[in-house]
C-alpha positions in Angstrom: 7.6 11.0 -8.4 10.9 9.3 -8.8 11.1 7.7 -5.4 13.9 5.3 -5.1 13.5 2.2 -3.0 16.4 0.5 -1.6 17.0 -3.1 -1.1 19.7 -5.4 -1.7 17.4 -7.9 -3.2 14.8 -5.6 -3.6 11.4 -4.4 -3.2 12.1 -1.5 -5.2 14.7 -0.8 -5.0 14.3 0.9 -6.9 11.8 1.9 -9.1 14.9 2.0 -10.8 17.3 -0.6 -10.0 17.9 -4.2 -10.9 20.4 -6.3 -9.0 22.6 -4.0 -6.9 26.3 -4.8 -6.2 27.0 -5.4 -2.6 29.8 -2.9 -2.3 32.0 -0.6 -4.4 34.8 1.7 -3.5 33.0 4.8 -4.5 29.8 4.0 -2.7 31.4 2.9 0.6 33.2 6.2 1.0 30.3 7.5 3.1 29.2 5.7 6.2 25.6 4.6 6.8 25.3 7.0 9.7 26.1 9.9 7.4 24.0 9.1 4.4 20.9 7.6 6.0 19.7 11.0 7.4 20.3 12.6 4.0 18.4 9.9 2.2 15.5 10.0 4.7 15.3 13.8 4.3 15.4 13.7 0.5 13.0 10.8 0.2 10.5 12.5 2.5 11.0 15.8 0.8 10.2 14.4 -2.7 6.8 13.0 -1.5 5.9 16.1 0.6 7.0 18.5 -2.2 4.9 16.6 -4.8 1.9 16.5 -2.6 2.3 20.2 -2.0 2.4 20.8 -5.8 -0.7 18.7 -6.4 -2.9 19.7 -3.5 -1.7 23.1 -2.2 -0.5 24.7 -5.5 -3.3 22.9 -7.4 -0.9 21.7 -10.1 -2.9 18.5 -10.8 -1.0 17.1 -13.7 0.8 13.9 -12.5 1.6 12.7 -16.1 3.4 16.0 -16.9 5.2 16.1 -13.6 6.5 12.5 -14.0 7.5 13.2 -17.5 9.4 16.3 -16.4 11.2 14.3 -13.6 12.2 11.6 -16.1 13.5 14.1 -18.6 15.5 15.9 -15.9 16.9 12.6 -14.8 17.8 11.5 -18.3 19.8 14.7 -18.8 21.2 14.7 -15.3 22.6 11.1 -15.5 24.3 11.9 -18.8 25.9 15.0 -17.3 27.1 12.9 -14.3 28.4 10.2 -16.6 30.7 12.8 -18.3 31.8 14.7 -15.2 31.9 12.1 -12.3 32.5 8.4 -11.6 29.0 7.8 -10.3 28.0 6.1 -13.5 31.1 4.0 -14.1 28.9 1.0 -13.7 27.2 1.8 -17.0 30.3 0.6 -18.8 29.5 -2.9 -17.7 26.0 -2.8 -19.2 25.8 -3.5 -22.9 22.3 -2.8 -24.2 21.7 -4.4 -27.6 18.7 -3.9 -29.7 17.3 -7.3 -28.7 17.9 -6.5 -25.0 16.1 -3.2 -25.4 13.0 -4.6 -27.0 12.8 -7.7 -24.8 13.8 -6.2 -21.4 14.3 -2.4 -21.2 11.1 -1.4 -23.1 8.6 -3.7 -21.3 10.1 -2.9 -17.9 10.1 0.8 -18.8 6.4 0.6 -19.6 5.7 -0.9 -16.2 7.9 1.7 -14.5 6.2 4.5 -16.3 2.7 3.2 -15.4 3.8 2.7 -11.8 5.1 6.3 -11.5 2.0 7.9 -13.1 -0.5 5.9 -11.1 1.3 6.4 -7.8 1.5 10.1 -8.4 -2.1 10.3 -9.4 -3.1 8.7 -6.1 -2.0 11.8 -4.3 -4.9 13.7 -5.9 -7.3 11.5 -3.9 -5.6 10.1 -0.9 -3.5 11.4 2.0 0.3 10.9 2.1 -0.2 8.9 5.3 -2.7 6.5 3.8 -0.7 6.0 0.6 2.4 5.0 2.6 0.3 2.4 4.4 -1.0 1.0 1.1 2.6 0.8 -0.3 3.3 -1.8 2.4 1.3 -4.2 0.3 3.9 -4.3 -2.5 5.8 -7.4 -1.1 2.5 -9.3 -1.1 1.8 -8.4 -4.7 5.4 -9.5 -5.6 4.8 -12.9 -3.9 1.4 -13.4 -5.4 2.8 -12.8 -8.9 5.8 -15.1 -8.2 3.5 -17.8 -7.0 1.1 -17.5 -9.9 3.9 -17.9 -12.5 5.6 -20.6 -10.4 8.7 -18.4 -10.0 8.8 -19.1 -6.2 7.3 -21.8 -4.1 4.9 -20.9 -1.3 6.0 -21.6 2.3 4.5 -21.3 5.7 6.8 -18.4 6.5 5.8 -16.5 3.4 2.2 -17.3 4.1 2.4 -15.7 7.5 4.1 -12.7 6.0 1.3 -12.3 3.4 -1.4 -12.7 6.0 0.3 -10.1 8.3 0.7 -7.5 5.7 -2.7 -8.1 4.1 -4.5 -7.9 7.5 -2.5 -4.8 8.5 -3.3 -2.9 5.3 -7.0 -4.0 5.5 -7.2 -2.7 9.1 -5.5 0.6 8.0 -8.0 0.9 5.1 -11.0 0.2 7.4 -9.7 2.9 9.8 -9.2 5.5 7.0 -11.5 8.5 7.7 -11.3 9.9 4.1 -11.4 6.7 2.1 -11.7 7.4 -1.7 -12.4 4.4 -3.9 -10.9 6.0 -7.0 -7.7 6.8 -5.1 -7.6 3.3 -3.6 -8.0 1.6 -7.0 -5.3 3.9 -8.5 -2.8 3.2 -5.7 -3.6 -0.5 -5.9 -2.9 -0.5 -9.7 0.4 1.4 -9.0 1.4 -1.4 -6.6 0.5 -4.0 -9.2 2.5 -2.3 -11.9 5.5 -1.9 -9.5 5.4 -5.5 -8.3 5.2 -6.7 -11.9 8.2 -4.5 -12.8 10.3 -5.9 -10.0 9.4 -9.5 -10.9 10.3 -8.8 -14.6 13.6 -7.3 -13.5 14.5 -10.5 -11.7 13.4 -12.6 -14.8 14.7 -10.5 -17.7 17.8 -8.8 -16.1 18.9 -11.6 -13.8 22.6 -11.3 -13.1 22.8 -7.8 -14.6 24.1 -5.4 -11.9 22.7 -1.9 -12.1 22.6 0.5 -9.1 19.8 3.0 -8.9 21.6 5.7 -10.8 22.8 3.4 -13.7 19.3 1.9 -13.9 17.8 5.4 -14.1 20.3 6.3 -16.8 18.8 3.6 -19.1 15.1 3.8 -18.1 14.6 7.6 -17.7 14.7 8.4 -21.4 12.6 5.4 -22.4 9.9 6.3 -19.8 10.1 10.0 -20.7 9.3 9.3 -24.3 6.5 6.9 -23.4 4.9 9.5 -21.1 5.4 12.3 -23.6 3.5 10.2 -26.2 0.5 9.8 -23.9 0.5 13.3 -22.4 -1.5 14.9 -25.3 -4.3 12.3 -24.6 -4.4 12.6 -20.8 -3.6 16.2 -19.9 -3.1 18.0 -23.2 -1.5 21.5 -23.2 -3.0 22.6 -19.8 0.0 21.7 -17.7 2.3 23.8 -20.0 0.1 26.8 -19.3 0.1 26.1 -15.6 3.9 26.0 -15.6 3.8 29.8 -16.4 1.7 30.3 -13.3 4.0 28.3 -11.0 7.2 29.6 -12.5 10.1 27.5 -13.7 12.0 27.5 -10.4 9.3 25.5 -8.7 9.5 22.6 -11.2 13.3 22.9 -11.4 13.7 22.6 -7.6 11.2 19.8 -7.5 13.0 17.7 -10.1 16.4 18.5 -8.5 15.3 17.1 -5.1 14.0 13.9 -6.8 17.3 13.6 -8.7 19.4 14.2 -5.6 17.4 11.3 -4.0 18.6 8.9 -6.6 22.2 10.0 -6.0 21.8 9.5 -2.3 20.4 6.1 -3.0 23.6 5.0 -4.7 25.7 5.8 -1.6 23.1 4.3 0.8 23.0 1.0 -1.0 26.8 0.8 -0.8 27.0 1.9 2.8 24.3 -0.1 4.6 23.4 -3.7 5.1 20.0 -5.1 4.1 18.7 -4.8 7.6 20.0 -1.2 7.9 18.2 -0.3 4.7 15.0 -1.9 5.8 15.0 -0.2 9.1 15.8 3.1 7.4 12.9 2.7 5.1 10.5 1.9 7.9 11.7 4.8 9.9 11.3 7.1 6.9 7.7 5.9 6.3 6.8 6.5 10.0 8.3 10.0 9.7 6.3 10.6 6.5 3.1 9.6 8.1 3.8 11.8 11.1 4.8 14.6 8.8 1.6 14.2 6.8 -0.4 14.7 10.0 1.5 17.7 11.2 2.0 19.4 7.8 -1.1 18.6 5.8 -3.5 18.0 8.7 -4.1 14.3 7.7 -6.2 12.4 10.2 -5.2 8.9 11.3 -7.0 6.6 13.7 -5.8 4.2 16.3 -7.1 1.4 14.1 -4.8 2.6 11.3 -1.8 2.8 13.6 -2.5 -0.8 14.9 -3.0 -2.1 11.4 0.0 -0.4 9.9 2.2 -1.7 12.8 1.2 -5.3 11.9 1.9 -4.6 8.2 5.4 -3.2 9.1 6.1 -6.3 11.1 5.4 -8.4 8.1 7.4 -6.1 5.9 10.4 -6.4 8.1 10.1 -10.2 8.0 9.8 -10.1 4.3 12.9 -8.0 3.8 15.1 -9.8 6.3 14.0 -13.4 5.9 10.9 -13.9 3.9 12.4 -13.6 0.5 15.3 -15.8 1.3 
């Protein structure tokens, strides 16, 4: 799924963004109070809709779905570039052949792997548990940065790593429907995403791309990569299943994901780093609650306690830990 993460420094921003400009006239036209509810609804809707496709409608083809989302996004961003000012930032990004081979392509490979793996995890794990595991992403980023000496360890960062790790471990211990394949798949997705974010900071340092501009460049690259591996992973089966679902289901699914990326542009421009962090935390809590109410997921008191600890570490990381 094309789920955008928003941070001014970021944890994912985005799965799609590099360094995001602090403000712009077009992005600040909407207040944070107006755009945050829209972003939360769309972000939650993407995850719930994808989970509904995979586990209720039994459309178990994550590679195909990610490829479809990326293809839709590649077309959509180019339409917006010609009809709106939302992609004016693309004029400041000059992609040369060398930049493409050294930066865009390797980051695109990691992005593609992250999306496929994170979507595949929904075939094995609940929405609630996956959201808990995603809290480990900052720890993976820090571990990679420390390993390659991109950042020096500190006591504060050590406390953050311990808090998030302990919280996720407790949440995993309390998971009633733990699945090892799903856990490994989501762990690999976190590793790919963390590696992508670190590479963005290294290879695209100083290059400013908001979530939509970044998607404009990465979507076609990732779509082609996924299309190349699709015959070896899912074959022609998903194309036959599309006839069963009907085109409107996939069209509406991709549209919601694309609208989320548009909302992310306005949110990044309207909110401070703390506001974005709190919005993300609130969204995750709503998702976990929604997973319990809509899909009947079961969570234990140990998971609630563990996830609360992880969220505390996540907030520290976003507001002070990475400074």
